[in-house]
C-alpha positions in Angstrom: -0.2 -0.1 -0.1 1.6 3.4 -1.1 1.0 6.6 0.9 -1.5 8.7 -1.4 0.4 11.8 -3.3 1.0 15.0 -1.2 2.8 16.2 1.7 5.3 13.8 3.4 3.9 12.0 6.4 4.9 13.3 9.3 5.7 10.8 12.7 6.1 12.4 15.7 8.1 9.3 18.1 8.5 10.0 22.1 11.6 8.0 23.5 14.7 8.9 25.4 17.0 7.2 23.3 17.7 8.2 19.9 14.9 5.5 18.1 16.4 3.3 14.8 13.0 3.7 13.4 14.1 7.6 12.3 16.6 6.6 10.0 14.1 3.3 8.6 11.2 6.1 8.5 13.4 9.2 6.7 14.5 6.5 4.2 11.3 6.3 2.8 10.6 9.8 2.9 8.6 10.3 6.0 9.3 13.5 8.2 10.3 12.7 11.7 10.3 14.6 14.7 11.6 13.2 18.4 11.3 14.2 21.7 12.3 12.4 25.1 8.9 13.3 27.4 4.9 12.4 27.0 4.3 16.0 28.0 6.5 17.1 24.8 4.8 14.4 22.8 1.3 16.4 23.4 3.0 20.0 23.1 4.4 19.1 19.8 1.4 17.1 18.3 -0.7 19.8 18.7 1.7 22.0 16.6 2.7 19.3 14.0 -0.9 17.7 13.4 1.1 14.3 13.3 -0.1 11.7 10.5 1.1 8.9 13.0 2.9 9.4 16.9 5.2 6.2 18.1 5.0 6.5 21.7 8.1 4.6 23.9 6.4 2.2 26.8 8.2 4.0 29.3 8.8 7.3 28.9 10.5 10.1 31.6 7.5 11.6 33.0 4.8 8.9 32.3 4.1 5.4 31.0 3.1 5.2 27.1 -0.2 4.6 28.0 -0.4 7.8 30.5 0.9 9.7 27.4 -1.5 7.8 24.9 -4.8 9.2 27.2 -3.5 13.0 26.9 -3.0 12.8 23.1 -6.7 11.0 22.5 -8.2 13.4 24.6 -7.0 16.3 23.3 -9.2 18.0 20.6 -6.6 19.5 19.0 -4.9 16.7 17.9 -7.7 14.9 17.2 -8.7 10.8 17.1 -8.5 9.9 13.9 -4.2 10.1 14.5 -3.1 6.5 14.8 -1.1 6.4 18.4 0.9 2.8 18.2 3.2 2.3 22.0 6.1 0.9 21.4 6.8 -2.2 23.6 10.3 -4.4 24.4 8.0 -6.9 25.6 4.7 -8.9 24.4 1.9 -7.0 26.1 -0.6 -8.8 28.2 -4.1 -9.0 27.6 -4.7 -6.5 30.6 -2.2 -4.2 29.3 -3.5 -4.2 26.0 -7.4 -3.6 27.0 -5.8 -0.3 29.0 -4.2 1.0 25.8 -7.2 0.2 23.6 -9.4 2.3 26.2 -6.6 5.1 26.5 -7.0 5.8 22.5 -3.8 3.7 21.5 -4.5 1.9 18.2 -1.6 -1.0 18.8 1.1 -1.9 20.3 4.7 -2.6 18.0 7.6 -4.9 19.7 11.1 -2.4 20.2 13.1 -3.1 19.1 12.4 -5.0 15.9 13.3 -4.6 12.5 12.6 -1.2 11.6 12.0 -1.7 7.9 9.3 -4.1 8.8 7.9 -1.8 11.4 8.0 1.2 8.9 5.9 -1.1 6.6 3.3 -1.4 9.2 2.9 2.1 10.3 2.2 2.9 6.3 -1.1 1.1 6.9 -1.9 3.3 9.7 -0.8 6.7 8.1 -2.5 5.6 4.7 -6.0 5.1 7.0 -5.5 8.0 8.9 -5.3 9.7 5.6 -8.6 8.0 3.8 -9.7 9.5 7.3 -9.5 12.8 6.7 -10.8 12.5 3.2 -13.5 11.2 4.5 -14.0 14.6 7.0 -13.2 17.1 3.6 -16.0 14.9 1.8 -18.4 15.4 4.6 -18.9 11.8 5.1 -17.9 12.0 8.8 -19.8 13.7 11.2 -17.6 16.2 13.0 -19.7 16.2 16.2 -19.3 12.5 16.7 -16.3 11.3 15.1 -18.9 8.9 13.0 -20.2 8.3 9.6 -22.1 11.1 8.7 -25.6 10.6 6.5 -24.1 11.0 3.7 -20.9 8.1 4.6 -23.4 5.5 5.9 -25.8 6.0 2.8 -22.5 5.0 0.9 -21.6 2.5 3.3 -24.5 0.6 2.9 -24.2 0.3 -0.6 -21.1 -1.3 -0.1 -22.3 -3.3 2.2 -25.5 -4.4 0.4 -23.1 -5.1 -2.8 -21.7 -7.4 -1.0 -24.5 -9.2 0.9 -26.1 -9.6 -2.7 -22.7 -11.7 -3.7 -23.1 -13.9 -1.0 -26.7 -14.5 -0.7 -26.1 -12.3 2.7 -28.9 -10.6 4.6 -28.4 -6.7 6.1 -30.2 -4.9 8.7 -30.2 -1.0 9.7 -30.9 -0.3 13.7 -31.3 3.3 14.7 -31.4 4.5 18.6 -33.2 7.4 19.0 -32.4 9.3 22.3 -34.8 12.2 23.4 -31.6 14.4 24.7 -28.9 14.8 22.3 -26.7 15.9 25.7 -24.8 12.3 25.4 -24.7 12.5 21.7 -20.7 12.2 22.5 -21.1 9.2 25.1 -23.9 7.3 23.5 -21.7 7.5 19.9 -18.5 5.8 21.9 -20.9 3.0 23.4 -23.0 1.9 20.5 -19.3 1.5 18.7 -17.9 -0.9 21.7 -21.8 -3.1 21.5 -21.4 -3.3 17.7 -19.4 -5.8 16.0 -16.3 -5.2 14.0 -17.9 -5.5 10.5 -20.9 -3.1 11.5 -20.7 0.0 10.6 -22.2 2.9 12.9 -23.2 5.9 12.0 -24.5 9.6 13.1 -28.3 10.2 11.4 -28.6 13.9 13.6 -28.7 15.2 17.0 -29.5 11.6 19.6 -30.1 9.5 16.5 -27.4 6.9 15.3 -27.9 3.8 13.1 -26.3 0.7 13.1 -25.5 -1.3 9.8 -25.1 -4.9 10.3 -24.2 -7.4 7.7 -25.3 -11.0 7.8 -27.5 -9.8 10.7 -31.9 -10.7 9.5 -34.8 -9.9 11.4 -33.7 -11.8 14.9 -30.2 -10.5 14.9 -31.5 -7.0 14.5 -33.8 -7.7 17.4 -30.7 -8.9 20.0 -28.6 -6.0 18.2 -31.3 -3.9 19.3 -31.5 -5.2 23.0 -27.5 -5.3 23.3 -26.9 -1.5 22.3 -30.2 -0.5 24.2 -28.6 -2.5 27.6 -25.0 -1.0 27.1 -27.0 2.6 26.9 -28.8 1.9 29.9 -26.1 1.0 32.0 -23.7 3.3 30.9 -25.6 6.3 31.3 -27.3 5.6 34.3 -30.4 6.1 33.7 -33.4 4.1 35.2 -36.1 5.8 32.5 -34.7 4.9 29.1 -37.3 2.5 28.5 -40.0 3.8 31.0 -43.6 5.1 29.9 -42.8 7.8 27.6 -39.1 6.4 27.1 -36.3 8.6 26.4 -35.2 5.5 23.9 -36.9 4.7 21.2 -35.4 1.9 18.5 -36.3 0.6 15.4 -35.5 -1.7 12.5 -35.8 -3.1 9.4 -33.7 -5.9 7.5 -33.2 -7.8 4.3 -32.6 -11.5 4.7 -31.0 -12.2 1.3 -30.6 -9.1 -0.8 -29.5 -12.0 -3.7 -33.6 -12.7 -4.1 -34.8 -9.6 -2.5 -33.2 -7.1 -4.3 -33.7 -3.3 -3.0 -31.6 -0.3 -2.7 -30.1 -1.1 0.5 -30.0 3.2 1.4 -33.6 2.5 2.0 -32.8 0.3 4.6 -31.7 3.8 6.7 -35.1 5.0 5.9 -37.1 2.1 6.6 -34.9 1.7 10.3 -35.4 5.2 11.3 -39.1 5.9 10.5 -39.7 2.6 12.1 -38.6 4.5 15.3 -42.0 6.8 15.5 -44.6 4.5 13.2 -43.2 0.9 13.4 -45.0 -2.2 14.7 -43.9 -3.1 18.6 -41.7 -5.4 18.6 -43.3 -8.7 21.0 -41.3 -8.7 24.6 -39.4 -5.4 23.6 -41.7 -2.8 23.6 -39.2 -0.1 22.7 -38.0 -1.9 20.2 -39.9 -1.1 16.5 -40.1 -3.1 13.1 -40.7 -1.4 10.2 -44.2 -3.3 9.1 -43.8 -2.3 5.3 -46.8 -0.9 4.4 -49.0 1.6 7.1 -47.9 3.7 9.6 -48.6 2.8 13.0 -51.3 5.3 14.7 -50.6 6.0 18.5 -53.9 4.3 19.4 -52.7 1.1 17.9 -54.8 1.4 14.5 -53.3 2.3 11.1 -52.8 5.5 10.2 -54.3 7.5 7.3 -51.1 8.0 6.0 -49.2 5.3 3.9 -45.8 4.4 5.6 -43.7 4.4 2.5 -44.8 8.2 1.7 -43.2 9.3 4.8 -40.4 7.2 5.1 -37.7 9.5 4.6 -36.5 11.2 7.6 -35.8 15.0 7.2 -32.3 15.5 5.2 -32.0 11.8 4.3 -32.8 11.7 0.0 -33.2 8.3 -1.2 -31.3 8.1 -4.7 -33.3 6.9 -7.3 -30.8 5.0 -10.2 -31.7 3.9 -13.1 -31.5 0.0 -13.6 -31.2 -1.6 -17.0 -33.7 -4.1 -17.8 
């Protein structure tokens, strides 16, 4: 994988001793800045806006994990900058978990072959630059760091194409919180509740969507239940699911996109509409499924307006694509 054209990638290294990676990275046309302490790493990262940060596991003033936590929490640096911790020994499971929670992307062995580490770093730098492009194109929501509406539409079509080739299912689950005060925290919680293959995005204040490949209706209900549990436990609100609920969940799924072809973006609109007008899921009153026909009236009867006519939530436009006969 080659680094995209443009300015040379900037790598910030925090290590007390001169690091052998410096020469290897400079030979690959990286611009390298080295500092000796965690405090200096935070200060210089604000000024240089690096494409990657490498931290020694033990620095004179703090551990690499503590430095990663400071860097990750600093809004002037950004969450999309890869932070890697250089460790002389393979980290224990507890250390790895602590590092990930602090914002580190990975641990790398030190000492190790500098050329091999430089090659691995190239992958992280490219990922960071891809995220930068996504921000510039409006595919990432700057408030939460999640996929934006356009970003979710693009990923829905990508996942839909994949599932259509493999006779797979695709589901979308939308979580709607009445208050947007917990947006940032809720976003992080849903990311942790989702599988690696799932895509989490923001549809607006207090409204989050999860696209789940290889997930049918039953799997969507399980995802809704798992996400609800995580939100309820962490936000500490006993009223999330009571009468006048602060949290509502809607979903829709297609069991086999090969046999039921559709524009996958429509799943986003259907799941969002189900939050307000869907049919309550048995046993999970706060979860509503898209009923595919007429909107559910507040009294349980059919509303006068067909659901299809108002399935698209504000700001989510379904593109009509021409298909060949």
